[in-house]
N, C-alpha and C positions, 0 to 999 in steps of 0.2 A: 966526108961523104955520107949521105943519108942511106938508110937501108929500108927496102920496102917492107910492108907489113907481112910478117911470116905467118901464112895461113896454116902451116903445119903444126904450130904451137897451140896450146889451149888459148882461148880468146883473150883472157886477162894477161897472160904471159906474152902474148904477141905485141902488146902495146909497149911503147918506149917511154918508160917513167924517167923523170929527171933524177938527179942525185938526191933530192929530198923525197923521192917516191911520189912525185906529183905529175899530173898531166894537165895541160891547158884545156879548158872547155869553153867553146864559143857557143852562145845560146841565141837561138833564132826563133822567131814567132812562126809556128807551123802554118798559120792561116795566111799571113801576108809576106813572109820572108824577111821582115824587119829584124836587124840585129839588135838584141836586147841587152846583152851583157857578156862579160868575160869573167871566168873564175877558174879555180883549180880544183881538181879532184884527186883523191888518193884511191887506192884499191878498195878500201872499206866504204868510202862514200859512193863510189861507182856501184859497188854491189848493193848498197842500201837504196840507191836510186832505182836500180833494176828491180829490187825486191818490192819497193813501195809504189813504183810508178810515178813518183814525184822527185824533183831535183834535190839532191843533197850534195853539198860541196865541202871542201876543206878550207877553213879560214886560216891563212898563214899567220895573221896577226894574233889571233886568239889561240892558235894551235889546237883547234877543235872542229867538230862537225858543224856545218852551217846548213840547217834544214830551211831551204828557201821558203819563206812565207810563214815560218813558225811564229814569228812575232807580228809581222805585218798583215798576215792572212792573204798575201798575194803569192800563192803557190804556183809552181810550174809543173803541169802535168806532162809527162814525157810522151811524145809521139814516136820519136825515133832517135837512135844514137848512131852516129857514124864516126869512123876513124879516117884520118887523112891517109894519103898514100904511104907515108913513112910510119904511121902508127904513133906519131908523137903529138897529136892534137885531136880533140874530139869536137864534134858538132852535135849539139843537142837541139832537136826540133821540139818545141814545147807549145802547149796551150797555156798562155799566161792568164791565170785566174786573177781577176781584178786587173786592170790595164797597166799596173805599175810594176816595173821590174827593178827600178833603180832606187837606192836608199835616199836619193834626193827628192823623191816624189814624182819623178818623170817616168814616161813609158820606157825609155831606153837609157842606158848608161852612156851611150854615144851621142851626147847632146852638144858637144863642142865641135864646131866646124871651123877649119882654117880658112880665113878670108882676109885678103889684103895684109898678109903676114901677121895676123892676130887671130887668136881663138875667140870665136863668137858663140854665145849660147843660142841654139836654134830650136830648142824644144821647151815648151812651157812646163812649169811645175803643175801637175794635175791635182796633187794633194799635199798639203804641208806635212813634212816628215814628223813634226811634233804631234800630229793627229794620228799618224800611222804607228809610231814606235813608242813603247812605254819608257824607254831610256834614250839618252842622247846618242845620236848617230853622227858619224863623220861626214862632212860635206865636201 
């Protein structure tokens, strides 16, 4: 059974962190509502996001902070941060600087759509990732 966000606790403690100390973050374009990406945050990355006003995530694969746009220059300026009813997921409303949020060079990471029992690519690559990143990125 889920528990509602406990508003009597300090805001950071009210959130439901998973066993690894992470919370899912869904990222949405503040202007048009488009879902851009999904990532994880830990306490420190969330605090850094609030301190700087730009999105900072936790990379599970690298086990380090991931300052969105640090390499690509496609930053995410925070407009608002919301928690869901259980406090176990965050919704970040952002201004996507440069229209690309996905490491594949697309506007959104949600570019696969299920159609006729197959995944179809429904968004174009706006810029080749080799032009965006100095090193190889995973596709």
